[in-house]
TIDO-437417 format. One record per residue (C-alpha): x, y, z. Coordinates in steps of 0.001 Angstrom, whole numbers, plus 500000, padded with zeros to 6 digits. Layout:
<rs>
XYZ
...
</rs>
This chain:
<rs>
490396484057502266
493835485108501130
496992483936502883
499023486510504741
502647487021503829
505459486412506298
508969487912506510
511257486016504139
508504485225501606
509067486321498021
506864489345497397
504283488537494703
505122490242491410
502579492690490022
501949495139487208
499068497576487676
497896500886486203
498737504079488054
496536507176488292
497584508163484747
496962504699483270
500709503950483035
501796500392483892
503893500098487065
505514496856488224
507133495819491465
510098494841489252
510498498546488318
511730499053491887
514283496208491958
517321497141494029
515317499528496233
513200498904499283
509491499339498660
506700500073501109
503524498692499530
500426499755501413
496879498597500759
493869500776501535
490106500337501010
489066503426499024
490423506714497725
488784509940498904
487617508513502248
488748510093505548
491016507291506854
492596506555503501
493167510262502884
494889510616506277
497133507626505551
498030508786502005
498788512315503258
500980510888506053
502994508881503498
503277511968501247
504391514141504186
507150511610505008
508096510741501421
511351512725501427
512513511001504631
511562507555503298
513090508152499841
516257509456501484
516540506132503323
516071504169500070
512338503424500278
509808503866497480
506131504041498481
503263502484496534
499603502640497573
497207500057496109
493406500077496261
490567498555494231
489755502015492801
489920502750489076
492781504977487758
490403507916487187
489422507977490859
493088507707491885
493922510710489687
491143512715491359
492437511602494807
496014512565493924
495008516007492619
492588516830495449
495074515897498197
498347516841496386
499649513298496886
503173512384495760
503072508634496448
502505506236493547
498868505092493554
497964501897491722
494568500507490722
493687496866491451
489987496714490509
489945492905490246
491652492685493673
494197490106492421
497220491866493956
495296492654497147
494503488942497425
498074487837496604
499371490040499429
496763488866501941
495133492296501986
491669491193500862
489407488887502811
487278488658505915
487555491397508490
485489492712511360
483875496087510799
481541497642513347
481164494253515035
480189492408511852
482278490108509689
482567491455506140
484736490736503113
486860493627501939
490237495321501843
492312494738504971
494381497868505590
497900496440505343
501520497421504744
504220495175503324
507864496246503285
509778494582500442
513590494526500525
515967495191497620
515950491502496662
512139491319496419
511605489520499737
509095490487502401
510891492264505235
507743493104507201
504059492289506717
501647494305508843
497904493637508743
494881495450510194
496934498618510661
495298501869511710
495045504721509214
496049507312511804
499535507112513264
500583504109511164
503228505937509116
504892507407512224
504940503961513867
506344502366510699
509141504953510559
509981504254514223
509885500478513685
512185500754510664
514634502784512748
514439505831510516
</rs>
């Protein structure tokens, strides 16, 4: 079971492949706030809703100094298909070995349909300009999460 992050923690560094196979690091976003969200699988209804909500609000978030990165265990090829099919503008990163998911506390035991399973815990971590965790939200809902996040951030 991975340990959940708390506000004030240093955000774990990462470098992962994006949908085009290009390497993207958290360090690439130094000096900007970053919303890192973790989702179970591209091209599924809940994950599509969440990714589209982030894309629909990307201009607002970017205008307030936030970059948005979505991370799932999918391979880059599937992320590219997801991006094209849904016209997504958020950065999608592949974490097939689940190392970043685990480092952020977004992989482990969860309850699904009344049973305990191991998998991706839908989570959002807001990282400040200095690379520290500002907010760590776990077991978030796919629908309505982005609107709530925007309200909570005072945007």
